[in-house]
LOPAMAR-434831 format. One record per residue (C-alpha): x, y, z. Coordinates in nm, 2 decimals. Example, Ala and Ser with C-alpha at 12.3 -4.5 7.8 and 13.67 -1.06 7.14 Angstrom:
2
PT        u        v        w
PT     1.23    -0.45     0.78
PT     1.37    -0.11     0.71
This chain:
729
PT        u        v        w
PT    -2.99    15.38    -5.87
PT    -3.06    15.15    -5.60
PT    -3.10    15.27    -5.26
PT    -2.74    15.08    -5.16
PT    -2.56    15.23    -5.46
PT    -2.71    15.57    -5.36
PT    -2.64    15.55    -5.00
PT    -2.22    15.49    -5.08
PT    -2.22    15.74    -5.33
PT    -2.35    15.97    -5.04
PT    -2.13    15.85    -4.81
PT    -1.82    15.96    -5.02
PT    -2.01    16.26    -5.10
PT    -2.05    16.14    -5.42
PT    -2.38    16.29    -5.47
PT    -2.33    16.63    -5.67
PT    -2.37    16.82    -5.97
PT    -2.22    16.65    -6.29
PT    -1.84    16.65    -6.40
PT    -1.76    16.71    -6.01
PT    -1.58    16.39    -5.88
PT    -1.59    16.20    -6.25
PT    -1.21    16.05    -6.15
PT    -1.44    15.87    -5.87
PT    -1.73    15.74    -6.09
PT    -1.48    15.64    -6.38
PT    -1.25    15.47    -6.12
PT    -1.55    15.24    -5.95
PT    -1.70    15.24    -6.33
PT    -1.39    15.06    -6.39
PT    -1.41    14.83    -6.05
PT    -1.77    14.77    -6.20
PT    -1.69    14.61    -6.54
PT    -1.43    14.37    -6.41
PT    -1.68    14.26    -6.23
PT    -1.98    14.25    -6.47
PT    -1.66    14.07    -6.71
PT    -1.58    13.85    -6.46
PT    -1.97    13.73    -6.42
PT    -2.05    13.72    -6.73
PT    -1.76    13.50    -6.78
PT    -1.89    13.23    -6.52
PT    -2.21    13.27    -6.66
PT    -2.10    13.14    -6.97
PT    -2.03    12.84    -6.77
PT    -2.29    12.81    -6.53
PT    -2.61    12.99    -6.68
PT    -2.85    12.82    -6.44
PT    -2.63    13.01    -6.12
PT    -2.87    13.29    -6.03
PT    -2.65    13.46    -5.84
PT    -2.44    13.48    -6.15
PT    -2.76    13.69    -6.31
PT    -2.81    13.88    -6.02
PT    -2.46    14.02    -5.98
PT    -2.44    14.12    -6.35
PT    -2.76    14.26    -6.31
PT    -2.68    14.47    -6.02
PT    -2.37    14.60    -6.23
PT    -2.54    14.73    -6.51
PT    -2.80    14.88    -6.25
PT    -2.55    15.08    -6.09
PT    -2.33    15.17    -6.35
PT    -2.63    15.32    -6.49
PT    -2.77    15.51    -6.21
PT    -2.41    15.68    -6.11
PT    -2.33    15.74    -6.48
PT    -2.70    15.93    -6.49
PT    -2.58    16.11    -6.18
PT    -2.24    16.23    -6.30
PT    -2.40    16.30    -6.61
PT    -2.25    16.03    -6.89
PT    -2.63    16.04    -7.00
PT    -2.53    15.80    -7.33
PT    -2.36    15.56    -7.06
PT    -2.69    15.54    -6.88
PT    -2.88    15.55    -7.15
PT    -2.70    15.26    -7.34
PT    -2.69    15.04    -7.03
PT    -3.00    15.06    -6.96
PT    -3.07    14.85    -7.28
PT    -2.89    14.55    -7.12
PT    -3.00    14.60    -6.77
PT    -3.37    14.55    -6.92
PT    -3.27    14.24    -7.05
PT    -3.06    14.13    -6.77
PT    -3.45    14.20    -6.57
PT    -3.64    13.99    -6.82
PT    -3.34    13.66    -6.78
PT    -3.35    13.73    -6.37
PT    -3.75    13.73    -6.37
PT    -3.71    13.39    -6.59
PT    -3.87    13.51    -6.92
PT    -3.58    13.48    -7.19
PT    -3.30    13.20    -7.11
PT    -2.91    13.23    -7.05
PT    -2.71    13.16    -7.42
PT    -2.36    13.17    -7.61
PT    -2.56    13.42    -7.80
PT    -2.61    13.67    -7.51
PT    -2.35    13.65    -7.34
PT    -2.14    13.78    -7.66
PT    -2.41    14.05    -7.70
PT    -2.37    14.21    -7.29
PT    -1.98    14.13    -7.35
PT    -1.94    14.33    -7.67
PT    -2.20    14.59    -7.49
PT    -1.93    14.57    -7.19
PT    -1.64    14.70    -7.44
PT    -1.82    14.95    -7.58
PT    -1.93    15.10    -7.19
PT    -1.56    15.11    -7.14
PT    -1.51    15.31    -7.52
PT    -1.77    15.55    -7.42
PT    -1.55    15.64    -7.16
PT    -1.23    15.81    -7.15
PT    -0.91    15.90    -6.95
PT    -1.05    16.23    -6.93
PT    -1.37    16.12    -6.81
PT    -1.60    16.23    -7.13
PT    -1.79    16.02    -7.34
PT    -1.66    15.89    -7.68
PT    -1.88    16.01    -8.00
PT    -1.71    15.76    -8.25
PT    -1.87    15.51    -8.12
PT    -2.21    15.52    -8.18
PT    -2.20    15.25    -8.50
PT    -2.06    15.04    -8.22
PT    -2.33    15.05    -8.02
PT    -2.66    15.11    -8.24
PT    -2.50    14.73    -8.39
PT    -2.49    14.58    -8.02
PT    -2.83    14.69    -7.95
PT    -2.96    14.53    -8.33
PT    -2.82    14.24    -8.18
PT    -2.95    14.25    -7.85
PT    -3.31    14.27    -8.00
PT    -3.31    14.05    -8.26
PT    -3.21    13.79    -8.01
PT    -3.47    13.89    -7.74
PT    -3.69    13.87    -8.06
PT    -3.59    13.55    -8.13
PT    -3.53    13.34    -7.86
PT    -3.78    13.19    -7.66
PT    -3.91    13.25    -7.31
PT    -3.86    13.02    -7.07
PT    -4.15    12.86    -6.94
PT    -4.15    13.03    -6.57
PT    -3.94    13.21    -6.34
PT    -3.87    12.80    -6.23
PT    -3.80    12.68    -6.55
PT    -3.39    12.62    -6.57
PT    -3.21    12.84    -6.87
PT    -3.08    12.68    -7.17
PT    -2.77    12.54    -7.18
PT    -2.62    12.62    -7.55
PT    -2.31    12.53    -7.71
PT    -2.20    12.31    -7.49
PT    -2.15    11.95    -7.39
PT    -2.07    11.90    -7.12
PT    -2.24    12.07    -6.79
PT    -1.98    12.15    -6.54
PT    -2.06    12.10    -6.17
PT    -2.07    12.44    -5.90
PT    -2.07    12.28    -5.56
PT    -2.35    12.47    -5.36
PT    -2.22    12.70    -5.17
PT    -2.36    12.83    -4.78
PT    -2.40    13.10    -4.64
PT    -2.19    13.17    -4.32
PT    -2.33    12.95    -4.01
PT    -2.23    12.93    -3.62
PT    -2.33    12.60    -3.52
PT    -2.30    12.45    -3.14
PT    -2.16    12.10    -3.13
PT    -2.17    11.89    -2.80
PT    -2.05    11.53    -2.83
PT    -2.04    11.29    -2.54
PT    -1.91    10.96    -2.73
PT    -1.94    10.59    -2.61
PT    -1.71    10.47    -2.30
PT    -1.58    10.16    -2.50
PT    -1.52    10.39    -2.82
PT    -1.10    10.30    -2.76
PT    -1.17     9.95    -2.78
PT    -1.37    10.05    -3.16
PT    -0.99    10.17    -3.31
PT    -1.22    10.53    -3.35
PT    -0.99    10.82    -3.20
PT    -1.28    11.11    -3.11
PT    -0.99    11.36    -3.11
PT    -0.91    11.29    -3.49
PT    -1.32    11.37    -3.51
PT    -1.29    11.70    -3.34
PT    -1.00    11.80    -3.54
PT    -1.20    11.72    -3.87
PT    -1.49    11.97    -3.74
PT    -1.26    12.21    -3.63
PT    -1.08    12.23    -3.95
PT    -1.41    12.31    -4.14
PT    -1.42    12.67    -4.00
PT    -1.37    12.89    -3.70
PT    -1.41    12.65    -3.41
PT    -1.41    12.70    -3.02
PT    -1.35    12.42    -2.84
PT    -1.44    12.32    -2.46
PT    -1.35    11.95    -2.30
PT    -1.62    11.86    -2.01
PT    -1.52    11.65    -1.75
PT    -1.81    11.59    -1.51
PT    -1.74    11.20    -1.64
PT    -1.47    11.18    -1.46
PT    -1.46    10.96    -1.17
PT    -1.23    10.89    -0.86
PT    -0.91    10.73    -1.01
PT    -0.95    10.38    -0.84
PT    -1.30    10.38    -1.01
PT    -1.18    10.54    -1.36
PT    -1.14    10.22    -1.66
PT    -0.85    10.33    -1.82
PT    -1.02    10.17    -2.15
PT    -1.27    10.41    -2.12
PT    -1.34    10.72    -2.28
PT    -1.47    10.91    -2.00
PT    -1.43    11.25    -2.16
PT    -1.69    11.48    -2.38
PT    -1.64    11.81    -2.59
PT    -1.87    12.11    -2.61
PT    -1.78    12.25    -2.97
PT    -1.87    12.57    -3.17
PT    -1.86    12.61    -3.50
PT    -1.88    12.91    -3.76
PT    -1.79    12.76    -4.09
PT    -1.96    12.78    -4.53
PT    -1.94    12.41    -4.51
PT    -2.30    12.37    -4.42
PT    -2.45    12.14    -4.12
PT    -2.44    11.82    -4.37
PT    -2.04    11.83    -4.37
PT    -2.05    11.85    -4.02
PT    -2.33    11.58    -3.97
PT    -2.08    11.36    -4.20
PT    -1.79    11.35    -4.02
PT    -2.00    11.13    -3.69
PT    -2.16    10.91    -3.97
PT    -2.05    10.61    -3.83
PT    -2.05    10.67    -3.45
PT    -2.35    10.91    -3.48
PT    -2.55    10.60    -3.32
PT    -2.39    10.53    -3.01
PT    -2.27    10.89    -2.93
PT    -2.48    11.19    -2.76
PT    -2.44    11.40    -3.03
PT    -2.57    11.76    -3.09
PT    -2.60    12.01    -3.40
PT    -2.80    12.33    -3.35
PT    -2.73    12.60    -3.60
PT    -2.70    12.93    -3.35
PT    -2.90    13.25    -3.39
PT    -2.71    13.55    -3.42
PT    -2.78    13.85    -3.12
PT    -3.17    13.99    -3.22
PT    -2.98    14.36    -3.17
PT    -2.75    14.50    -3.43
PT    -2.40    14.52    -3.25
PT    -2.53    14.31    -2.93
PT    -2.36    14.02    -2.75
PT    -2.55    13.70    -2.65
PT    -2.58    13.69    -2.21
PT    -2.47    13.44    -2.04
PT    -2.82    13.27    -1.89
PT    -2.96    13.33    -2.26
PT    -2.73    13.07    -2.41
PT    -2.78    12.83    -2.09
PT    -3.13    12.83    -2.12
PT    -3.14    12.77    -2.52
PT    -2.85    12.50    -2.48
PT    -3.10    12.34    -2.19
PT    -2.88    12.35    -1.93
PT    -3.16    12.60    -1.78
PT    -3.49    12.72    -1.71
PT    -3.58    13.08    -1.76
PT    -3.71    13.00    -1.35
PT    -3.44    12.89    -1.22
PT    -3.24    13.20    -1.38
PT    -3.48    13.44    -1.25
PT    -3.48    13.33    -0.89
PT    -3.05    13.31    -0.92
PT    -3.09    13.69    -1.06
PT    -3.21    13.75    -0.72
PT    -2.87    13.76    -0.58
PT    -2.57    14.01    -0.60
PT    -2.32    13.74    -0.71
PT    -2.21    13.70    -1.06
PT    -2.43    13.47    -1.23
PT    -2.21    13.18    -1.34
PT    -2.05    13.17    -1.00
PT    -2.43    13.15    -0.80
PT    -2.57    12.90    -1.10
PT    -2.26    12.69    -1.01
PT    -2.26    12.78    -0.61
PT    -2.68    12.68    -0.68
PT    -2.57    12.33    -0.79
PT    -2.83    12.45    -1.11
PT    -2.57    12.41    -1.34
PT    -2.23    12.20    -1.36
PT    -1.86    12.42    -1.34
PT    -1.82    12.29    -1.74
PT    -2.14    12.41    -1.85
PT    -2.07    12.81    -1.74
PT    -1.75    12.69    -1.88
PT    -1.83    12.65    -2.22
PT    -2.16    12.84    -2.25
PT    -1.85    13.11    -2.17
PT    -1.67    13.01    -2.46
PT    -1.99    13.04    -2.63
PT    -2.05    13.37    -2.58
PT    -1.65    13.46    -2.66
PT    -1.71    13.31    -3.00
PT    -1.96    13.51    -3.17
PT    -1.86    13.79    -2.98
PT    -1.54    13.75    -3.17
PT    -1.68    13.70    -3.48
PT    -1.91    14.01    -3.45
PT    -1.60    14.24    -3.40
PT    -1.38    14.08    -3.69
PT    -1.72    14.10    -3.88
PT    -1.78    14.45    -3.78
PT    -1.40    14.51    -3.87
PT    -1.41    14.40    -4.19
PT    -1.72    14.57    -4.31
PT    -1.59    14.90    -4.18
PT    -1.23    14.83    -4.34
PT    -1.37    14.74    -4.70
PT    -1.50    15.09    -4.76
PT    -1.13    15.26    -4.75
PT    -0.99    15.38    -5.06
PT    -0.63    15.49    -5.13
PT    -0.47    15.62    -5.43
PT    -0.23    15.41    -5.53
PT    -0.02    15.77    -5.55
PT    -0.01    15.76    -5.20
PT     0.07    15.47    -5.13
PT     0.40    15.45    -5.31
PT     0.46    15.76    -5.11
PT     0.39    15.60    -4.81
PT     0.65    15.30    -4.95
PT     0.94    15.55    -5.06
PT     0.96    15.75    -4.72
PT     0.94    15.40    -4.52
PT     1.24    15.40    -4.71
PT     1.41    15.65    -4.59
PT     1.33    15.59    -4.24
PT     1.46    15.24    -4.27
PT     1.77    15.47    -4.40
PT     1.84    15.61    -4.08
PT     1.76    15.35    -3.90
PT     2.02    15.19    -3.97
PT     2.23    15.52    -3.98
PT     2.12    15.54    -3.60
PT     2.20    15.20    -3.51
PT     2.52    15.23    -3.66
PT     2.61    15.55    -3.45
PT     2.48    15.40    -3.16
PT     2.72    15.08    -3.19
PT     3.02    15.29    -3.18
PT     2.90    15.54    -2.90
PT     2.94    15.19    -2.66
PT     2.58    15.40    -2.44
PT     2.36    15.09    -2.28
PT     2.09    15.35    -2.31
PT     2.12    15.45    -2.67
PT     2.16    15.12    -2.74
PT     1.79    15.08    -2.59
PT     1.66    15.35    -2.79
PT     1.79    15.22    -3.13
PT     1.64    14.82    -3.04
PT     1.34    14.99    -2.99
PT     1.38    15.22    -3.27
PT     1.50    14.95    -3.46
PT     1.20    14.74    -3.36
PT     0.87    15.01    -3.46
PT     1.06    15.03    -3.82
PT     1.06    14.63    -3.88
PT     0.72    14.69    -3.76
PT     0.64    14.98    -4.03
PT     0.80    14.87    -4.28
PT     0.66    14.52    -4.30
PT     0.31    14.66    -4.22
PT     0.35    14.95    -4.52
PT     0.44    14.61    -4.72
PT     0.16    14.40    -4.68
PT    -0.04    14.71    -4.80
PT     0.06    14.68    -5.09
PT     0.00    14.34    -5.17
PT    -0.25    14.21    -5.39
PT    -0.43    13.91    -5.47
PT    -0.29    13.79    -5.79
PT    -0.64    13.72    -5.88
PT    -0.73    14.03    -5.94
PT    -0.48    13.96    -6.32
PT    -0.60    13.61    -6.31
PT    -0.98    13.70    -6.38
PT    -0.90    13.84    -6.69
PT    -0.77    13.63    -6.91
PT    -1.06    13.46    -6.89
PT    -1.21    13.70    -7.16
PT    -0.94    13.61    -7.36
PT    -0.89    13.28    -7.38
PT    -1.27    13.29    -7.51
PT    -1.24    13.48    -7.76
PT    -0.85    13.40    -7.88
PT    -1.02    13.02    -7.92
PT    -1.29    13.11    -8.10
PT    -1.16    13.33    -8.35
PT    -0.88    12.99    -8.35
PT    -1.20    12.75    -8.37
PT    -1.04    12.58    -8.10
PT    -1.18    12.45    -7.74
PT    -0.99    12.58    -7.43
PT    -1.11    12.60    -7.09
PT    -0.86    12.82    -6.82
PT    -0.83    12.68    -6.51
PT    -0.65    12.93    -6.19
PT    -0.55    12.78    -5.88
PT    -0.39    13.00    -5.61
PT    -0.55    13.32    -5.72
PT    -0.53    13.47    -5.36
PT    -0.15    13.45    -5.37
PT    -0.03    13.79    -5.31
PT     0.24    14.00    -5.45
PT     0.34    14.31    -5.47
PT     0.13    14.58    -5.64
PT     0.38    14.68    -5.89
PT     0.50    14.39    -5.97
PT     0.13    14.24    -6.05
PT     0.11    14.58    -6.26
PT     0.41    14.49    -6.49
PT     0.27    14.09    -6.50
PT    -0.04    14.12    -6.74
PT     0.17    14.13    -7.08
PT     0.38    13.88    -7.02
PT     0.13    13.68    -6.92
PT    -0.07    13.77    -7.22
PT     0.21    13.68    -7.47
PT     0.25    13.34    -7.30
PT    -0.10    13.30    -7.25
PT    -0.18    13.37    -7.62
PT     0.14    13.11    -7.76
PT     0.00    12.87    -7.55
PT    -0.37    12.89    -7.75
PT    -0.20    12.97    -8.11
PT     0.05    12.78    -8.10
PT     0.06    12.46    -7.87
PT    -0.33    12.38    -7.81
PT    -0.42    12.17    -8.13
PT    -0.77    12.19    -8.28
PT    -1.05    11.97    -8.12
PT    -1.03    11.66    -8.43
PT    -0.66    11.66    -8.40
PT    -0.75    11.60    -8.07
PT    -0.91    11.33    -8.09
PT    -0.78    11.16    -8.32
PT    -0.47    11.17    -8.07
PT    -0.68    11.03    -7.85
PT    -0.73    11.39    -7.65
PT    -1.04    11.52    -7.46
PT    -1.16    11.74    -7.76
PT    -1.16    12.08    -7.54
PT    -0.78    12.16    -7.45
PT    -0.67    12.31    -7.13
PT    -0.50    12.56    -6.98
PT    -0.45    12.61    -6.67
PT    -0.27    12.95    -6.45
PT    -0.13    12.88    -6.12
PT     0.01    13.07    -5.85
PT     0.17    13.00    -5.52
PT     0.46    13.12    -5.25
PT     0.78    13.03    -5.21
PT     0.98    13.17    -5.01
PT     1.03    13.54    -5.07
PT     0.93    13.44    -5.44
PT     0.60    13.36    -5.60
PT     0.61    13.13    -5.87
PT     0.35    13.13    -6.16
PT     0.26    12.82    -6.42
PT     0.14    12.85    -6.69
PT     0.09    12.50    -6.86
PT    -0.09    12.37    -7.13
PT    -0.17    12.02    -7.26
PT    -0.16    12.04    -7.61
PT     0.15    11.90    -7.82
PT     0.40    12.04    -7.70
PT     0.74    12.21    -7.82
PT     0.86    12.09    -8.13
PT     1.24    12.03    -7.94
PT     1.38    11.97    -8.40
PT     1.26    12.28    -8.50
PT     1.38    12.51    -8.22
PT     1.72    12.35    -8.29
PT     1.72    12.38    -8.65
PT     1.61    12.79    -8.63
PT     1.77    12.81    -8.36
PT     2.13    12.73    -8.63
PT     1.96    12.90    -8.90
PT     2.00    13.23    -8.70
PT     2.33    13.16    -8.54
PT     2.26    13.09    -8.23
PT     2.42    12.80    -8.17
PT     2.65    12.61    -8.39
PT     2.50    12.26    -8.55
PT     2.71    12.04    -8.34
PT     2.67    12.19    -8.01
PT     2.49    11.95    -7.72
PT     2.22    12.13    -7.57
PT     2.03    12.02    -7.31
PT     1.58    12.04    -7.32
PT     1.60    12.34    -7.11
PT     1.90    12.49    -7.33
PT     1.69    12.45    -7.65
PT     1.41    12.57    -7.54
PT     1.51    12.87    -7.38
PT     1.63    12.99    -7.75
PT     1.25    13.07    -7.82
PT     1.29    13.36    -7.57
PT     1.58    13.52    -7.83
PT     1.44    13.88    -8.00
PT     1.24    13.77    -8.32
PT     1.32    13.38    -8.32
PT     0.91    13.24    -8.41
PT     0.91    12.86    -8.61
PT     0.61    12.93    -8.74
PT     0.55    12.86    -9.09
PT     0.26    13.13    -9.20
PT     0.19    13.49    -9.03
PT    -0.11    13.56    -8.89
PT    -0.22    13.83    -8.69
PT    -0.16    13.64    -8.37
PT     0.18    13.51    -8.42
PT     0.52    13.46    -8.65
PT     0.63    13.76    -8.66
PT     0.88    13.62    -8.35
PT     0.77    13.87    -8.10
PT     0.64    13.80    -7.77
PT     0.85    13.56    -7.63
PT     1.11    13.82    -7.61
PT     0.92    14.07    -7.44
PT     0.82    13.80    -7.19
PT     1.18    13.79    -7.11
PT     1.26    14.13    -7.08
PT     0.96    14.20    -6.83
PT     1.06    13.90    -6.58
PT     1.44    14.04    -6.62
PT     1.33    14.35    -6.49
PT     1.07    14.20    -6.24
PT     1.43    14.04    -6.15
PT     1.29    13.71    -6.19
PT     1.39    13.43    -6.45
PT     1.20    13.19    -6.63
PT     1.22    12.82    -6.66
PT     1.06    12.59    -6.97
PT     0.95    12.26    -6.97
PT     0.82    12.04    -7.21
PT     0.68    11.74    -7.34
PT     0.55    11.61    -7.68
PT     0.17    11.54    -7.71
PT     0.15    11.61    -7.39
PT     0.19    12.01    -7.36
PT     0.42    12.29    -7.22
PT     0.54    12.42    -6.87
PT     0.62    12.75    -6.86
PT     0.75    12.89    -6.44
PT     0.81    13.27    -6.40
PT     0.99    13.30    -6.05
PT     0.89    13.67    -5.92
PT     1.03    13.85    -5.60
PT     0.73    13.94    -5.34
PT     0.85    14.28    -5.34
PT     1.04    14.59    -5.54
PT     1.08    14.84    -5.29
PT     1.26    14.68    -5.02
PT     1.45    14.28    -4.97
PT     1.71    14.14    -4.77
PT     2.04    14.19    -4.90
PT     2.36    14.04    -4.79
PT     2.60    14.27    -4.76
PT     2.94    14.25    -4.91
PT     3.31    14.40    -4.99
PT     3.54    14.42    -5.26
PT     3.85    14.66    -5.23
PT     3.67    14.89    -5.04
PT     3.33    14.90    -5.18
PT     3.04    14.78    -5.11
PT     2.81    14.54    -5.31
PT     2.47    14.40    -5.22
PT     2.34    14.02    -5.34
PT     2.01    13.88    -5.34
PT     1.98    13.70    -5.00
PT     1.70    13.49    -5.13
PT     1.94    13.35    -5.44
PT     2.22    13.30    -5.17
PT     2.27    12.93    -5.04
PT     2.60    12.97    -4.82
PT     2.93    13.16    -4.81
PT     3.24    12.96    -4.78
PT     3.65    13.07    -4.75
PT     3.87    13.10    -5.06
PT     4.25    13.06    -5.01
PT     4.56    13.07    -5.22
PT     4.58    12.68    -5.15
PT     4.25    12.66    -5.28
PT     4.35    12.87    -5.61
PT     4.66    12.62    -5.61
PT     4.46    12.34    -5.62
PT     4.25    12.41    -5.88
PT     4.56    12.51    -6.14
PT     4.40    12.79    -6.30
PT     4.06    12.67    -6.31
PT     3.77    12.86    -6.13
PT     3.64    12.61    -5.94
PT     3.62    12.55    -5.62
PT     3.57    12.21    -5.35
PT     3.29    12.24    -5.13
PT     3.23    11.90    -4.91
PT     3.40    11.72    -5.21
PT     3.14    11.89    -5.51
PT     3.30    12.15    -5.76
PT     3.12    12.40    -5.77
PT     3.24    12.70    -6.05
PT     3.26    13.07    -5.96
PT     3.34    13.44    -6.10
PT     3.61    13.66    -5.95
PT     3.45    13.98    -5.90
PT     3.74    14.15    -5.94
PT     3.86    14.04    -6.24
PT     3.43    14.07    -6.32
PT     3.51    14.46    -6.24
PT     3.90    14.52    -6.34
PT     3.97    14.57    -6.01
PT     4.38    14.58    -6.00
PT     4.42    14.62    -5.65
PT     4.64    14.29    -5.47
PT     4.36    14.08    -5.36
PT     4.37    13.93    -4.95
PT     4.49    13.64    -4.85
PT     4.15    13.49    -4.80
PT     3.85    13.58    -4.98
PT     3.46    13.43    -4.96
PT     3.25    13.29    -5.26
PT     2.92    13.39    -5.19
PT     2.78    13.04    -5.32
PT     2.43    13.19    -5.46
PT     2.16    12.93    -5.73
PT     2.07    13.11    -6.03
PT     1.79    12.94    -6.26
PT     1.87    12.58    -6.11
PT     2.20    12.63    -6.15
PT     2.46    12.69    -5.88
PT     2.70    12.97    -5.94
PT     2.99    13.12    -5.67
PT     3.07    13.46    -5.65
PT     3.41    13.57    -5.47
PT     3.44    13.87    -5.29
PT     3.68    14.03    -5.05
PT     3.50    13.98    -4.72
PT     3.10    13.89    -4.66
PT     3.00    14.19    -4.39
PT     2.65    14.05    -4.28
PT     2.26    14.07    -4.35
PT     2.09    14.39    -4.44
PT     1.77    14.54    -4.51
PT     1.79    14.64    -4.82
PT     1.57    15.00    -4.99
PT     1.63    15.00    -5.37
PT     1.68    15.29    -5.52
PT     1.67    15.30    -5.91
PT     2.04    15.40    -6.09
PT     2.06    15.71    -6.31
PT     2.05    15.73    -6.65
PT     2.39    15.73    -6.70
PT     2.48    15.40    -6.50
PT     2.14    15.26    -6.56
PT     2.29    14.97    -6.88
PT     2.61    14.93    -6.66
PT     2.66    14.51    -6.71
PT     2.57    14.34    -6.37
PT     2.39    14.63    -6.19
PT     2.02    14.65    -6.10
PT     2.01    14.90    -5.83
PT     2.20    15.09    -5.53
PT     2.08    15.16    -5.12
PT     2.23    15.32    -4.91
PT     2.40    15.22    -4.58
PT     2.35    15.36    -4.25
PT     2.68    15.55    -4.33
PT     2.58    15.75    -4.63
PT     2.75    15.51    -4.82
PT     2.62    15.40    -5.18
PT     2.61    15.02    -5.20
PT     2.58    14.94    -5.53
PT     2.26    14.57    -5.61
PT     2.45    14.28    -5.74
PT     2.21    14.14    -6.10
PT     2.37    13.85    -6.08
PT     2.20    13.67    -6.41
PT     2.32    13.93    -6.62
PT     2.67    13.82    -6.47
PT     2.68    13.52    -6.54
PT     2.56    13.62    -6.96
PT     2.82    13.85    -6.95
PT     3.11    13.58    -6.80
PT     2.96    13.35    -7.06
PT     3.00    13.59    -7.36
PT     3.30    13.70    -7.28
PT     3.43    13.25    -7.22
PT     3.25    13.19    -7.61
PT     3.46    13.51    -7.74
PT     3.75    13.36    -7.60
PT     3.69    13.06    -7.75
PT     3.59    13.14    -8.08
PT     3.93    13.34    -8.08
PT     4.13    13.06    -8.02
PT     3.99    12.87    -8.24
PT     4.01    13.15    -8.53
PT     4.39    13.15    -8.42
PT     4.49    12.77    -8.44
PT     4.36    12.81    -8.79
PT     4.58    13.04    -8.91
PT     4.86    12.90    -8.78
């Protein structure tokens, strides 16, 4: 094991005898195996990237050393063979090829099989390991060595070389920019240049005013300011120079790299910065240091340095100090590992605290005691901050899920004889870890369908004028309190006629029904629905998209399908950011309380007896000249009590459909801690959970999508019954 890995394990008290703390080793090994797979997938597209080769080698080296330390000798021996091959790649003696990637991925799978959930090695995979090692040795003996360490690795089985942007380590630059006097006359705004510079990274800008003279001597058409900019960026010095390329010759411009402090954790002194800038000599500094005043004041009083120069140097000092503190905090925070069970327990406790806080606020509002009101408001503020911070801790970037699908696309496309690339966007988008955990299977089914049904074979794509390589794009982004995930392919698109015919054959729709494209595409979400003519080990059984529908519904999300023949298909999943605490709208119906998810609510309007009379018995309400259908929840829930003369319509938008829900009264916004329903009540139509109000009363959380589906089913049954009755007559 290398020193870094050994030190990391030692800090966590993992340097022990085999068998102790193996759960922590297995957890870290799983992370390393995921890192290994991701690096291998990237290396296949960029075989000349030495950094990726180094990542792969270090991952295997750490697995080998940790495995030996904890008594996983078979893992260590097997990994050592693969590590040796990549040591040759790292030294330029063996080239990267598709065959090497295939074998290493198979080896990675074997290592995962060797480690079961109990931490014991599997003994029934010896044949698989022998096959991997045999293939590796054959490849090592057959592949010619590279010409040297500097020779680029050979790229196998790839028609196009992908361009990888050059990466730079984070650097800090000191930029001193004094534009020419007539810059305004040339139609150039110096502030736009400064904005471009600051957009490259973290920056501090100081305006220098020493060129500004007396008011009666100033020319208003000339620029009298100059700027000092301290910039920290990963874009490199050339990106900075490109911004000033058209004005550089006529400006006083200097771009210098700022060296980090010589001492670990130390800060640059003001005098050192001024000397480095050329504003002060070392002799002048030593002379000034003899007096008792602060160095900045002494320099300005003596006339050796202007006030602007001191202010600029102080800004640079603070910029570097701030970056060091953030880096130090980030490094220390990166070493913290918390079990997910502890986070779940913390969220549950926060939920209980939110409920108690609501009870406190309600009790205080009834007492009319100003002192208690102040205390309750402070508790409410602290509870809100604690809740938000706790929920942020549970947030994870969705890229951890996206990265797993590169291997799926690679293996499945090769099995089907197709050439497909997977592109990901918005991998940094964060959402609750519980949502991420339940999102994996639905995305797998969608991507498998895109590969099998959507993307054509290379010869068919070429014949239709497309690139022979298909593309699946997986993207994510925030939209209010939701995350929107899109899975798009550039394949043949969905066959509307075939879907409609299959739906009619199965009795899902009438043969002469008028359906929109969206309604036709939604048929593929029905259980057992498939248009495949042949049965394969990938598809044809009608199982897959209905699983996606069930999983997304369980997450209180929605699915939208759009497709265009010959162009491709886009599936959009809209999911809530979290499943633990949501903002809700509290309403009442006949003395009982219900919660609407606030993210789905658009507005609330009154509904009177006159409004009902104008609609002639139809469930429609006129809102600013537009008719909006509504569902009367009293009728839906079988409430027989007399309704109040004035009710409220909660207008919501569900899956692009605007629908109203009639309630007795709207109470207001409510922080809703979601509680699951018991076994007896969990299958009740139209309810997705419950919450506890401040006074201990239970409020039920409405499942608006299910209520709409139940209403549609009821209307369809009524229409069918009427049709049978008319036929009998």
